[in-house]
N, C-alpha and C positions, 0 to 999 in steps of 0.2 A: 515793415523791416527796417531796425535802423543801421548805416553806412558801417560805425563800428565795430557791430557785431559781427557783420561780412564778412568786414577784416582780420579781425578777429579768429575769424575760423579756416582761412585762407592763410594766415600768416601759421598755423596750427598745418595748413599739409602743407604749405612750404617746409615748414623743419622737419616734418615726416619724410617725408621728401628729398630732402637733406640725409637722416641719418637712416634711410636706407637706402641712397644710392642709387637706386636702381631701375632704369627710369618704364621698364617692362612691371614692375610692380608697383611702383606707387610714384607718376609722372610729378614734374613739379604744376602749380596755376599754368604759368607761362609755357611750359609743355600742351598742355593741353591748349590754351587759347591760339598759340602760336595754328594748332593742329586744327584748332576750329576754324583759322581764318585761311585754311589753304582747303579746305572743307568749303570755303563760302563761295569760291571761283570757280567751284567744277555743278558744271550741268546738270550729272548723275546724282549731288546733292540735293538738290531741288525738286528734281523728280521722284530720288525715294521718300521726301517731303511729302509733296502732293497723292502719293503714290496710299500712304501709309496714314494721313492726313481725313483725302477719302474713306479710307471705309470705317476708320473709326467716330468720324464723325456720323457714319453710316448708323453703325454699332449702334453708337450713344442716341440717336435722332430715331431712331427706332426701340429704344430703349422706354425713351419719356416718352414717347408717342402712348406704345399699348399698357406701357404699366398706367399713366395718368387717365386710361378709357379705362382699363380693369378693374382702379382705387371705385373709378367712381358709379362702375355695373354691383362691384363688394358692395358698396353703400345703400348702394337698388338693392338690390338682392341679399337676402342671407344666403341662401344657399350658393351663392357666387364665392363668396368669403371664403364657406367653408372649402368650399372643392377645391379652389385656389392655397390654401394655406398651404397643407402641407408639400408642394408644389417649392412656393416661394423659399418655404424653410428648405427642403434638396438644395435645389439652387444656391441659397444665400450659405451653406455648412459644405458642402464637394468643394474640393478641392480643386483648384483651376486649372491647374497641369494633366486633373484626372479628366477635364470637362477637351483641355486640349489635346489629347490622345483619343479620347471616341471620338471627336472629331473628325477626325484627320482619318477615321477610316470610312468617315463616312462623306469625308467633304472632301473640293482640294484641297491646296493650303494658298491656293487666292483668293478665297473667303474666307479662309478664318477665322481671320481677326474679327471681323466685320459680323458671327456669330455670338465670340469669345465677347466682345466687349460689347452685343446683348443682351447674355446672359445672366453679368457679373452687373450694367447697368437698373435690367427690367426689378430684377427686387428691393433695389434701393427706393431708386424713384416710385414704384409697387406702395410700398411703405409709407413716406413721405407725400406722397397726395391723401392714400387711405386714412391717414391722418390729421390731413387739410380736413377729406368732407367731413369725416366724422365732429370736428370742431365748430363747423357750422353751426351760424346762429336759429333753431330748429323757430322762434318768434317770422322769423325772413317764411323760412317756409312757409308757416301754414299762413299767413298772409299771402304767400303767393298762391297759395293755394285753396284761398279764400276766392282772391280777385281772379281765377280761375288765367291765370299767368302759364300762357302759350313754355313748354318744358327746355324748345330753342334759349327764351326768354329765362328762363331760369335761370339753365344754366351760365348762361352770358352774365346775367346782372346781375347773381346773388354766389351760386355758388364759385363762379372762378375767383373773380377778386376774394372772396375767404378760402380758399386754398392754395394762392400760388404763394404766398409766402412761405409754405410745409413743400409747396414743389418746386422753391428757385433754390431750399435748402436741401432737398436729395437728387434735383440738378445738379448740384454743385460735387457733392456725394459721391452721385454716379460718373461724373465726370473721369475724374481720383484714377476710380477705376477701373472704368473701360480707358485711359492710357494704359493703368501697369499692364493690366488682362489682355490688351491686342497689342500690344509694343512684347510681348514674354509671349505669344503666339505666335510671332510672326520669328521671332528666337529659336523657337522650336524647329515650326514649318520651315521657316525661310525661302517666304516664298518670291521667288525671281524680280527685285526695283527694288525692295522695301525695306526701311528705315530695319528691322530686324537684320534682315538678310546680312545686312552691313554690320552690324556691330557683335553678330556671330563670325565671321570674318576677320575682323580686326578682335577677335578674342584666340580664334585660331592660328592666326601668324603674332601671337601676342605684339598686337598694338596699341597697346594700354591706353595711351594721348588720342589714340583715334576713337576708341571702344568711349573714355570720356567729354569727351567733345561730341557722342553722339548722344552719351547721358543723358549732359547739358540742355541738347537740343531736343530736346524729346520733354525737359522740364519745361522748358519753357516756352514751347508747342503748348502741353497742358495749360498753362500758367494764361495764357491771350486765350484760348479757346473758350477755358472756364468765365474770363472776361466776359470777353462779346458773347456768353449765353446769358451767364448774371448778369449784364446792360440789359439784352433782348427780352430779358423776364421785369426788370425794372418795367422797362418801357411800355410793356404789356400791362401794369400790371396797373399802371398808371393812366393808359388810356381807359380801359373797363372802370377805374373812379371817376373819370371825366362822361361816363357813359350813361 
């Protein structure tokens, strides 16, 4: 992003805040930044970040693992692909709110963000990983069979290096969905000590600057986590190419 573009939209935000004239409707950027600064020195702020980050990370990592595993199985066995097709379509199209409400009946609010993040990330990782596995070089596959290359070596040296670019794209897309859906689940379920609970409390008490401060926090966490995942996948891809 360019600095001038960021400054332009901050100026629009400031003008909108001045036109409204009420902080509980639209606070100024400075009011939000000041509120964020006040939150940074609170231990409860960091505990809420740790709570939400741990659960959304667990949901995302589970989605990445099982999505890749199911995609590899669907590539090898056609019946697995046919069996999973309606399931992935359902998970991808059902509204997040429906999953959250149903999950609240079956699970405690403390685990809800893990489940919702997993469900939202799974079909995205699966679809991209499946595309990556389908695009493998069939000549290399046949050569591996001719030379009797063991399955684990074929996966390590042939399948993964070719599928990783698509998998990296899938993980990037899934991660954004995991954060959006996971925090939305916390806002509805309000598990104690979470970011979602703090956002809901700010909304109830019309603390709009604090609500926007928490929103900025979620955006920053999502971006930082996305860069970390992309860096790890890029490092893994480079190492696999050296093998």
